[in-house]
N, C-alpha and C positions, 0 to 999 in steps of 0.2 A: 570586574564584576566578581566574579568567582576564580576562586582560587583553590585546587586541588593541590594537596603536598604531602607524598609518601603515604599513600590512603591505602590501607589492606582491611578487608572483611571477608573473615570466612564464613559460609555456612555449614555449619558441621564439621566433615572435613575436605571441603571445597572450598579452596580460595576463588572469589569472585573478582577482588583487587588485590595485586601484589606488586605495593611499593606505587600506586599510578600517582602522576602528575599531570597535572592540564590547567591552563589558564580561560578562562571564556573573556574576551574583550568586552570592555563597556559598550553596546548599542548593536554586536552582533548578532544577526539571525543562526542557530547555529543545530545543524541537524548532529540526532545522536544516533547512530545507526553500528550495530554488532548483532551476532548470531542469538535469534529464540533463546532464551534461559542463560544467557551470559553475563545478566546482572545492569540492565540499564535501567530498571523499575527498582532496584535494590539501590542505587546512587541516588535517583530525585528521594525518594525516603531517607538517605543520609541528606542530605541537601536540606530538606525539611527538619532534620533533626525526630524524623521517629523511628530510625535506628542508629544507635551510637560503631561510629568505627572501632577494628579493633586497635587500632595502630593508625597516625598519620593525622591530617588534620584539614577542615575544610571554613575556608574563612570565605565571608562577604562583605560589600562594603560595610559600612554603620550606616543605618538607617533606612537602608535601601529593603522598598518593599516587594517580596514574595509573592505571587499570585499563581493558584495550581486550580485546577477544575476539583471540584467536589466529587465526591463517588456518585450523587443525584441528586437534584436539585429535593428543595423538601417538599412532602406531598401535604401541601396545603391548601387553604382555600383562599389563600392571599392568589393576586392577580398576576400571570408570566413578567410584565410590562414593571410591576411591584416589588417582582423577587430581583429583578436583574439591575434595579435604582436600589436594592438594601443592600446589595456588593460593595458599593462604594461606600464605606463605612465612616469615613469619615464626612461623609457628606450627609448621611444620614444622623450623626451625632450630630453636627452643627444645627441641621437643621430641629432636630428634636432641643437642642438647647434654647434655637432662638425661640421656641412656643412659649420658654419656661424666663428666661433670662430680664432681669431689672437694670440691672449698671446701664447705664447709654455708651459707657466707653465699650462694657464688654459686646451690648448690641453690636457697635459699628467694628470690631473688628469681629465677630464674625461673620456681618455681610461682605467686611471687606477680604476674607478670606471666603468665601460662597464664589465671590467674583475673581478669585485667581485662582478659584480650581473648575471655573467656569460652569456653574452648579445650574445654572437659570436654563443650559441648554442640554443638563443631564436626560431630560425624557425621551428629547427629538434623538440624542447620540445611542440612547439605549435604544429605542425604537430602530434604527437604523440596522443596528446589530441583531436584532431579533429581527427585521425582514432579511437581511443577507444568509439566516441562517434555518429560513424556512417559512417564519412566521408571518402570515398579512398581519394586514392592523387589525383586522375583526378578533386573530385567533390570541392579542397579544392579551387581551381582557379578559381570556379565560383561567378559570382557577388552575392551577397548579396539579390539584389531582385530580384534574380530571383526563391529563395527558398522559401516555401508557411510557413506559422505563425510557426508550428510544429517545424519546422530546422530551423528557426532561433532562436527560442529558445532555439536550441542545442548551436547554434553560441554564443549565451550570454552567456549559462553555461560554453563554453570553455573558453573564455574571464574573467572571474570573476577565473578560476580554474588553468589561465595560469598565473595571474596578481598575484596569491600565496599571498593573504592579509594574517596578523599574525590573523584577526578573521573572520573567512568565514563562512557568514548566508549564508544557505538554505531554501528553502522552499518548499517542495514538488520536490525534484529534479529529480524525475524519470517520472514524469506526462507526460514527451514528449518523451520519452526511451521505447525504446524497450527492451526487454529482455535482448539483447546482451550489447546495452549500460549499463542497470541497475548492470548487474555483470561484466562489467568492472570499470564503479562508486564506484561501492561498494570496490574493492580493489585499486582504487585509495584514496579514503579516508580514508579507515584503514592506509593507508600511507602514509598520508598528511603530512610534518612535521610541521603543528601549530595548531592553534585549530581549530574547528568545531562544529559547533552549529545550528543543521539540523531539519526542520518540517519535521517528515514524519509519514507514515502511513504503510512502507514497512517493513511488520514484519522481512522478511530476512535482508535489508539491516539494519534494527536497530539491529538483532541479530550480523551481521559479521562487517559493519564497524565502530560500536561507542562502549567504552567503558565505556558510564556513561548515565544516564538518568536524566532528568528533567521534570517533572509532574507536569501540571496544574491543578488543582481540585478545585472547589470551591473559588476561586481567589488568593488560596494560591501557591507557589511554592516549590516543593521539589527536591531534587536533590541524587539522589539513584547510588552506583558503580555498576559497570555491566551492561551487554545487555540488549533486551528489556525481553527474558525469565527471565532470573537474577529477575530483575525487577517486575515483572508479581507476579514473585512466592515470595516475598519480602513482594510486599503489601498485596499480600491475607494472610500472614502471621500476618505483623501489624495490619489489620480488623480484625481478631481473636482473637488477642491477647487482643487490645483494647476492644472488644465486649463482650468476658469472663470479663473483669474486670469490665465492666457497668455494667454486669450481676450481680457478686459478690457485687458492692455497690448499688446498685436496691433493692438485698434482704438485705444485712445489712439494709439500708432504712425501707423497710418494717418489716424487726423484730425491730426497734427502735420502729417506729407508732403503732405497737400492745400495744408493753411497754405501753406508749401514751394514748391510746384509754381506756386502763384500766385501768390505775390508776390516770388519771387528777384528778380527785374529789376525791383522796382517800386523809386522811390531811398527812397522816405518807410519802407519796412515793410521792406526789407532785412537792416536791422541784425537784426529781431525774425524773419525766416525765417532768419537763419544761427545765431541761438539757438537756434531748433528742429532743426536741425539737430545740433547738437551733443547738444541733449536726445535724439531717437532715436539716437544712437550709444551714449550713458550706457542707455539703457534696452532690457535684455538681460531679454526675455520667458523663463521656466522652459522647458526642457525639453516638450513633449507625452510624459505618460505614459501608459502602454496595457502589457497582458499579451501577448506576445506569443502569438498560437493556438497550442495543440499540431497539427501536421497530423493529418488527421483517419485514422483505419484507414477500412476498406470492403473488406466482404467477399463474392465473389462469390456469389449468389443462388443456390441449387437451382438444376439444368440442366432437370431433368422433376419433377412431382408423384411424391407417394410416398403410396400407399397404407395404411390402420392395419390394425394397427399395423405400423410400420416394423420394430420388433424386440420378439418375443416370448419371454418367456423359461419357459419350463417343467421346474420342479425343476430348476434348471440348480447343476452344481457345478464349481467351478473352483480351480486350485493351481498348483504348479511340483512336477514330478517325481509323487512318489506321496504329495506333503501337500498335502491339501484345504486349501485357505483360506476360500472362503467356500461354501457349499450352501444349500439349500431356496430358490433364487432363482427365483419367480414374477411378475414383474412385466411390464410391456409400456412402450415408447416411443414415440406417435406424432410424425407428422412435425413440430407446431407445438409439442412439448412442452419449456421451460423448467425444468432440475431443476439443485437445488444439491445434491453429494453430501457428506454433513458425514460425522463420527468423528474418533475418537482416532487418529492417527498406528498402523502397525502392525493396523487392523481389515479392511484388503483394500480401500482405494477406488482406490489405484493399482491393484491387480489387477483389481477391476472395470472399469475404465478400458480396463485391455488386453485385456480379455474383448470386450468393444465392440468395441474396433479391429481386432479379428481377430488382435491378439499373442499370444496366447492362445487353445487348444483349451477346450472343456466337458471334463470329467471325467467327467461323468455330466449327464441331462436331456437337454433338448433348445433348442437357442437359435435360432429360425426370423427369419431376414435379408429385408427385402422385398428385391424381383427389381431389381438394379441401385443399390443402396443404396452411396453413395461415403460415408465416412468421414472426414475430417482430427481429426487427433490431433496436438493441440501438448502437449508436457513439457518440464522442462527437460532430458533425457538426449536430445530430436530434435535438441537443437541441433548435434548430432554433423552432420547434415544438411549442414551449412554447411560450406562451405570455404574453410580460412582464407585461402588466397591469391586467391581468384577476387572481382570485385565483385559489389556488387549487380544490376548491368547484366550481367554474365555470369552469375549464378546464373538470371537471366530468361530467356537467348537458348535453351537447348535448349527451352522452352515456349515459346514464340514465335518458330522456324525459319524463316518465311515472312515476318515481318512486316519492317517496318522499323524501324531506330533509333530515329526518333521516337516509335514508336508504344510503344515496350518501355519507351523512358524514364518514355511518361505511364503505362505499369503500374507503374513501381516508385514512380512518383507518388502513387498511389493508395493504396500499404504506408505513406504516412505517412515516405517518407524525400526528401528534399528533393535539390533539383541538386547539391548538394554533398556530397553521401553515396552519388551513383549510381554513381562512380570509386573510389570507397574500397573495399580490400579488407575482407572479413568480419572477418579480425583484430585490423583498427582501430578497429570500428565500437564505439562502447557494449555495456553489456547493453542497455537498451532497443532499441537501434536493431535487435541482431540477432533479438531477440524480435519487433520487426515485421518486418521479411524473412523469417523464418521461417514466420509467422504468414500470409503473404502468398502464400509460395509453396505452403504445404499445402492454401489457400483457392482455389489459382490455377483450377480447371478446375470450380469452383462444387458442394460436397459438399453432400448429406441433410443432413449432423449435422456440429457441431463437438463435441469434444471438450475440454476446455480445464484442463488441471490446473498452478495456479497460475502462470496468464498473465499480472495483474501483477508479477511478480516482479522487479524493473529497470523498472520504471515507475514515470517519476514522477506528479505527483497531476493533470498536465492531459491526460499521457496516457492517464490509466486513466478517466478522462470520457470520451476521444475513443473507448476501445474500450467505455462502456457502453453511446455514440450508436450504435457499430457494431454490436452484437449487436440492441439493440432494432430496426435496421432490417433485419438479417439475418431471411430466411423460411424457414430451416429450423432441425431441433430441435437445442436445446443442453445438453449435460451439464457443468456446472461444480463444479470443484474448488478450493476457494480457502479461504483466511483471510481475504482481503477481505471484511467484511461490507458496505461501501458498495458492493461490486459485486455482492452476492448480491442487496439487499435491490434493485437498481434493474433488475435484470436478469430472475429466476427467477419461477417464479410454484407451483413444487415445490419442498417439500424430502425427501431420502430420506436415509436413515443406515446407516452400514457397523457393526456392532454386533453380535454376539452369532453369529457367524457367516455372516451371513447380510447383504443390502439390502434395507430395506422401508423405505417412504411414512413419513415424521414428519408427524403432525395438523396442524403448527402453523405459523409462521413462525418465522424466523431468530431474532428477539427474543424469543421462547419459551424457544426454543433453549437461548441464551447463559442465560437464567434457572435453565432445566433445571440446566446446565453449573454454572453457580456456586453452584447449593443443593445440589447435590450435592456438592462440594467446604465447603461450611460443615456438610454435614452428616457427610462423613468425618472432618474435623476434630472434629465433637463425639461422635464414636463411639470413638475413641481418650480421650474422659472420663470416657463413662456407657456402660453397658449399651445398646441398641437396644431401646425398650420397644413390646411388642405380638408375635405371632405372625406368622409368614411367613403364614400364610392371612389373616391381619386386612392384612397388606401388600399381597397379591396385590389382595382386595376394594377396596383403596384405589387400586390403580392404573388398575384396572378403571374406577371411578368415575371417578377423573379421565378417563383415554381418553376415555369416553362423552360427557362433558362438553366437552371439545375437541372430538370431532366435533361437536359441535352445532351450536357456535359457528365452525369454520372455513369455513363459507364466507363469513359476514360478516366475519372477520379477512383473509379470500382477498381481497374486494370493497376492505377499507378498503388495505391492501397494493398493489392496482393503480392505486388512486386517489394511494397516495403515488409509487408507479414512473414515474405518467403525469405528477405533478406536479415529481417531481424533473427529468424530460428537461425539459419544460418553462421550466426554473429553466437550465437549461442552453442552453438556445436562447435566449432572451431575456439571457444573462450575454453571446455571442457577440454579440447584436445592440447590446447597453449598450457592448462592447469596442469595432464600428465607430465608433458613432456618438461616442465619445469621443474620434477622431481629425478634428482640428481640417481637416487634406486635402481632409475628403471632402466639407466643403459648398464648398468653391472649385472643386475638380476633378468632382464629381460630386454637386451638388444635388436632382437626383430622385433618386436613391439613398440621399440623406439623408432624404429626403421617403419615401420605400416603407420604408425600415428605420423610421420614427419610427411610421409606421404599423402595419406590421409590432410593434414594441416593443408598442403600444396591447393589440393582439389579443391577444399572448400574456399580458398582462398583465390582463386580461378573462376568460381563460379559464382561466387560475391561481387568481384570486377565485373563479368560480365551479365549482371543483371542488374548491378549500378547503373553500367552502359545505357541498356533500353529504359530505364529508370528515367535519366536526363534527356534522353529523346521526347519519355513520353509527357516528362514533365514542361519540358520547352513546347510542345503539343497544346498543350492546357494554359500556359500560360500565355499563347499566341491565340488561343480562341476566346480567355476570357477580356484579354485585350479588346478583340474584334468586337466581344460585345458591350464591353464599356463605351466605346465609340458611334455604336448605331443608339 
């Protein structure tokens, strides 16, 4: 489908692609990964001919239709459904021509072609795509001009999916989706009938929706079969083998150099020594391979401990103007709570976050806050806090007026912004770098609680892992709204759900919530084909019985999830140690550090093995309990 040959492209003096070569097979579902700023979006622009390469060639099958998401759906009075339908240009043109055509043969050809492209089912297909992306039936008929920018992006995504191009280019398609929309997209892409090439940093999406990975690293493109986990394991194995080969060649060169040094002046050995000099010159050990660790995040811990409850909701209602969005909220948040807030977009998740952050007032009921509670709120609209013309260092200066530049730079470094970024203006930072700066600014004074609304948008996978580590080190309360299941699974111990006009606890984990969503989707499909069997009272009793069973097993599930989170963090620590041990210069310059790291690696491996043994026992207990419940 797509062949890239000897591609070279520079921005200023920086080389993004250096004689890069890769082939994308027809029908493949391929994830495109690499560090933030490495050139992934630039490659898409080269494929779309928005940019021209300095050298090399990008070729695509003749007559192949390429589709990508528009920057934003048009803000017109046209309905959401009509905008999506118009994305299929051939269908729209044929229908328009059918209105005016007079030649019987042409009219026949038009209708035959409309039948070939299944034009008569188009409205149903477009409606299903919109429903999957969060547009219920009544919202599909509203004017696009009434939607916010994020919802217009969903319309644009629905349009390109409906048009079914031969090569579908997607750049971070989940950034404007909630968890429910992400799950739908994951299943849709896995069965998409043509070729998909997708930039994404969503580990779960890359594991479920793709069957291959293209990795951009140091200007080169490399194709890997399998999902993201397979790619990660394969790359790690390749790095280990390459580094072992390098060590062997360096040892061989060192051995020959000793011979040269010893016998260079010897009359009888001079020729042999000279021959070894030439061999050493020809011996070129491969470059040491290792992944650059993402710079860490560091959140300042709360400056003072808070009493419980930190936040207490007593029959609270909240909304905008006279319109109530959420009501009947009677929950509490304690100082060490880790909560993920889930629910379909439009059900009030962001409204609840703004209520806690103090951006909205209660309309009814009472919200009691702990004395001196300081809350840091991160959301995409908070990016407006950044001043485009100021550098990272200049953003910090008002917060550290009496400190020297060295201390200010050290604080910027704690945000994960390196020396090369400290004097960069905010407008010239990448999306991930701006997110780091904002997170550092809002947590500067050590808040008692973090509210993070889609914090992983624009962060690459390594930076997401760094965020997980920082959140688990932070000692305050955390509320997360995110479509990133890996982030939720690794950092929270409670799930709350926004639905039916309120916010309430969900008595299970994120995997069960995902299964519930997918099960609901399957049931809704079935309802369109046959009547739902059973009375309302029967279904109510079934729901109550299912809830009782979930409550009974909730403590065991929570214990298993805690073990999984601990294992995940230990594996991150182990991976960092392995990356350091993979650097040959460590053994020459810091031999004691190498010994200490080897011991640390052994400790991590032992601890992981111990936790996994406990996990197996607990998981066996859960499976037996579930089986016993089925029999009853």
